N, C-alpha and C positions, 0 to 999 in steps of 0.2 A: 685949196682947202677941201673942196667938194670931192675931188678925185681920191684924196687920201682917206676920206671917211667911207667910201664905198668899197674898199678892198676887202674887208672881212666878210662880205656877204656870201661868197661861195662856200663857206664852212657850214651853212645851214643844212644842206642835204646829209652831210656826215652825221650831224647831231640827230636828225630824224632817223637815220638808219641804225644808230646806236640804241634807240628806244624800241626797236622791233625785236622780239624774242627770237632766238635761233629756231629754225625749223618751222617758223610761222609764215614763211613765204609761200608763194604759189607752188613750190616743189614739194611741200609737206602734205598737201591734200592727196595726191596719188598714193603716198605711202600709207596713210591711214585707211584709205579705201582698200588697198591691197591686204592690209592686216585684217580688216573686217571680213574680207572675202574668205580667208582661210580659218579665221576664228569661228565663224558661224557654222560651217560644216563640222568643225572639231567639237563645238558645244553640242550640236545635234547628235553627233556620234556618241559622245559621253552620255547624254540623256538616253539615247537608244540602248546603249550597253547597260546602263543602270536599270532601265525597264526590263530588258531581257534577263539580266541576272536576277532581279526581284521576282519576275514571273517564273523563271526556272526554279528558284528556291521555293516559291509558293507551291508549285506543282509537285516538287520533289519532297518537301518537308513541311513547309509552312501551313498548308491546309490541314495537316494532321495534328497540329499543336492547338490544344485548348488551354487558354490562359485566363487568369483572373487575378486582380489585385486585392480581392477581398479574402486575404489569407493572413494568418497571424501565427507566430511561433508560440507554442504552448508547452507546458510541462506539468507534471503531477506534483504540485507544491504541497508540502505537508505543513499545515498550521498547527503548532503544538500547543497543548493546554495542560496544566497540571491535573492529575487525577485525585490529588488530595489537597487540602488547605494547608497553607504554611507561609512562612516568611522567607523571602529570597535571601539566602545566605551568601551565595557566590555566583558570579557569571563567568563561566570558563572560556568564553569565546568573544571575539571582537566582531564588529559589524562586517558583513560581506567576507567572512573567513571561510575557506574550504574546510570541511570536516569529513571524517570517516564514520561509517555506520558503527554505533555504539559509543561514540565519543560523548563525554559529558558536556552539556550545554549550560544548564542552570541547576544549581543545588539549593534545595530548600532546607530549612533547619530541621534536622532529623531527631532532635532530643526527645520530643513527646512520643514520637512513633517508636523510638528505641525502648522507651520505658514501657509502652504498651506491649511490645514484643516480649520483653522480659517477664511481664505479668502473665502473658498468655503461655509462655513456656513453663512458668511455675505451676499454673493451673493444669497444664498438660501432664507434668510430672506427678501432681497430686492425683489426677485421674488414672494414670498408669499404676500408681500404688494401690488405688482402690480396686483396680482390676486384678492385681496380683493378690490382694487380700481375699477377694471373692474366690479366686481360683484355689487358694490354699484352704479356705473354709469348705469348699466343695470336696476337696480331697479328704479333709478330716471327717466330713459327714459320711463319705463313702466308707471310711474305716469304721465309723460307728455302726453303719448298716451291716458291715461284715461281722462285727462283734455281736450284733443282735441276732444275726443268722446262726452264729455259733452257739449263742445262748439258747436258741430254739432247739437246736440239735441236742444240746445237753438236757434241756427240759423234757424233750421227747424220750430220751433214754431213761431219765429219772421216772417219768410217768410209766414207762414199760416195766421197770423194776418194781416200783411200788404197787402197780396193779397186780403183778404176779405174786408179790408178798401178800397182798390182801386176799387173793383167791386161795392161797395156801392156808392162810390163817383162818379163813372161813371154813375150809374143809376140816382142818384140825379141830376147830371149835365145835363143829357139828359132831365129831367123833369123840369129843371129850379129851383130846390130847393136849389142848392148850386152853388158856383162860380167855374169858370174854374180853378182858382188858387188852390182852395182846392182839386180839382180833380187831377191837376198836382202834387201837393204835395203828395197825397196818392199813385199815380203811382210811384213817385220817392222813397218813402219809401219802396214800394214793391220790386223795383229793388235793392235797397240797401240791403234789407234782403236777396235777392237771392245771391248777391255778397258775403255777409258775410257767407252764407252757403257754397259757393264754396271755400272761403278762409279757413274755418274750416276744410273742407274735405282735402284740400291741406296740411294743417298743420299736420293733422293726418297721411297722407301718408309720409310726410317728417320725422315725428317722428318715424314711423315704419321702414323706411329705416335707420335712425340713430341707432335704436335698433339693426338692423342686423349688422351694422358696429361695434357697441360696443360688440356684441356677438362674432364676429370674433376676435376682440382684446382680449376678455376674453380667447378665445381658445389659442391665441398666448401666453398670459400671463401664462396660465396653462402649456403649453408646456415648456416655459422658466423655470417655477418652477420645473417641472419634471427633466429638464436638470440640474438645480442647485442641486436638491436632489441627482441625480446620481453623480454629481461632488463631493458632500459631501461624498457619499459612497466610491468613488474611493480614495478620500483623507484619509478617515478612514482606508481603506484597506492598502494604502501605509504606513500609520503610523504604522499599526499593523505588516506589513512586516519588519519593522526595528528590530523586535524581532524574532530571529530564535529559534523555539521551537522543542523539541523532538516529532516526530510523533507517537512513540509508546514506550513501556517499552523496555529498552535495555542498551547497554554499548557504550559510545562514544569512538571514536578512529579516527586516521588519521586526527588530527586537523591541518589545514594549515593556519588558520587565526591568525594574530598577532595584538596586541593592536596598534591602530593608523593606521593600514593598511586600504587603501581605496579599497573596493571590488565592483565589478560590477555584475549584474545579470549573472548567469551561472557559476561563479567561484566556485569551490569546496572548501568549508571552513571547513567542519567537516562531519563525518560519524557516523551513529548510527547502531550498529550491534544488532540483536535480542538476547534475552535471550536464555539460553541453551534449555529451553522447546520448543522454536520455531525453532530450528535447524532441519535439515533433511539431508538425505544422498542421493546422486545420484550415483548409481552403474551402470557401463556400462557392461552389460552382452553380451556374444556372442549370435548370433542369434540361435545357436544350443542348447543353454541352456534355451530358452524361451518356449519350447513346453508345459511343464506342469506348468509353472509359472502363477499364477492368483493373482488378487487383494485380499488382506486380509491375504495372507500367512505369516507365522512368519519368522523373519529374525534375525540372530545372527550377531552383528556388533563387530568386534574385531579391536581395534585401534592399529596402528603401534607404537604409543607413549607409550602404556602400554598394551601388549597383555593380561594381567590378568584382565583388567578392561572392559570386554565386556559388552555391553548393548543389549537389545532386541528391536525389532521394527516389523513393518509389511509392506508389499508391498502396497503402496498407489495408484500408477498409472504407466503406461508405456508410453513412448514418442510415438507420432503418426508416427514417422519416425526414421531412424537411425541417429546416431550422425554425420555421414559424410555428410548427406544431409543438416544438419543445419549449416555446416561449411561455412566459407567465400567463399571458392572455392569448390563447390560440385564436386565429381568425375564424369568424363564422360567416361563411359565404352565402348562407341561405337568408339573405336580407334583400331589401329593395334597392339598396344603393351599392350593389355589387360592382366591383371594378377588378378586372382580371389583371393579376400581377405575376410576372415570371418568378417562380419560386426558386430558392437556392437550397442545395443539399450539402451538408458538411462532409468533406472528404478528408480522412486522416492520412497524412503523408509522413513517412518515416525517413529521417535524414540519414545519409550514409555515415556510419559511426567514425570512419577514418577521416572524412572531411569535416565532420562536426567537431572533432577534437582539435582541429587546427583552425577553426573559424572563430576568431576572437570576438566577432561581433554578435555571436548567438546569445540572445537573451530572451527569456519568456516575455511575450507581449509585443515584440517588435513586428512590424508590418513587412510582408514580402509579396512578391509576385510569383505565382505558381504557374509553370508551363508544363502541361502533361503531354507527353508524346504518345498518341493513341495508336501508333503503328504496331505496337506490341512490346513485350518485355525485352526483346533482343534488339530493338531499334537503337541506332547510334545517331546522335546529333552531330552534323557535320558543319553547321554554320552556313551563312548565306553563300559564300564563295565556294565552299566544298560541295554543298548540295547542288549549286548551279553547274559546277564542273562535272559532277556525276551525271546530271541530267543531259548536258550537252554531249558527254562522252557516249551516252546510249543512243543519242540521235544521230551522231556522225557515223558514216559508214566505216 
C-alpha cells in the first residue's frame, strides 16, 4: 500500500518547470545584457544626432528667427450706421453672407424722404421760373431804355427846330414882317420842345434805375434757385441714405437691425468684415527683437486654431510708438515706484493674398504665432533638416 502511494512523486519537478515563463531561465540574462549593450550606444547616437541637427539649424536659421505669440489677425471692419432716421423696411442679407461692394444690406422706409424730394423739386421749379421772369423783365426794361433814348433824340431834334423858328420869328417881328402873336407862339413851341427833352432824359434815368432794381431782383432769384437746387440735392441724398449698402467686398455680421425697428443716425445696425485677402496680422514684438527687423522681411504665421495650416507674409510697417503709449492711460515712469518693463511695438504683417484666399481658418481676431526671418527679404526657410543639411554641406570638404 505504501509503495503504490509514493509513485506519483516524480511528477512534481515537471509541474514546477511548467510554472517558469519561457526565457526566464539563466540563459535569458546574457541576452538582455547584450541588447542593452547595443541599445545604449544607439540611443546616445540618436541624442547626439538630434543635438547636432538642432545646433546646425540654430546656427544656420534659428538664431535669425524672431518669434512672438502676441499676434492677432485683424481687419478693417466697417460698422455701418444709418445717416437718416427711419423704420427698417427690409433686410436684404442673411447673417455671415458674402456681399459685394454696393449691395443693398438694409432698406429703410423711403416714403417721407420721397415726399420731401418732390417738395424740393417743386420749389426748385418755382425758383427757376422766378429767374426766368426776372430775366425777361430785364430784357423788357432794356427795351424801355432804348425807347427813352430814341425819345431823347427826337426831343433834341424838335428843340433844334423850334429854337430856329423862334429866332426867325423874333427877327421878323423886329422888322415888322410878322405879328407879335406869331413870335410868342414860336417861343412857346421852343420852350415846349426843351421841356420835352428834359422829360425824355428823366424817363431814361428812371428806366436805368428800374433796370438796376430788376437786376438785383434777378440776383436774388438766382440765389433762391441755387438754394432750391441745393435742397433738391439734400433731399436726394436723404432718400439715398435710406438704403444702407456694403462699402466693400466682404462678409456681413453682427446684425442688430430688426424688421419694423426704428433706427436713428449713429445706431449700429450691421457690420461688414473684409475678405480673407484683406486681413492682416498685428504682432507685438518686444523692443529687444526689433534690432534687425526691417520692412519686407518674410514672416511665417502659425495659427493657434490649426498649427499645421501656417501661411506666409511679410513685414509691412512698424508702429511709430509702443503699444503702451497708444493706450487709454499711457504709463508715467517719472514716479517713485518705477519698474522697468520690456516694451512691445506693434508690427503690421501683410498676409500673402494667394495663401490667404485658400486659408479657410482666417478670421479677424484669431491668435497666431509670428516668426520673422531677419536674414533679409530674400531668405528662404528650409526647416530644421534642410538648414542642418546646408550647414553640414558647407562644413564638409
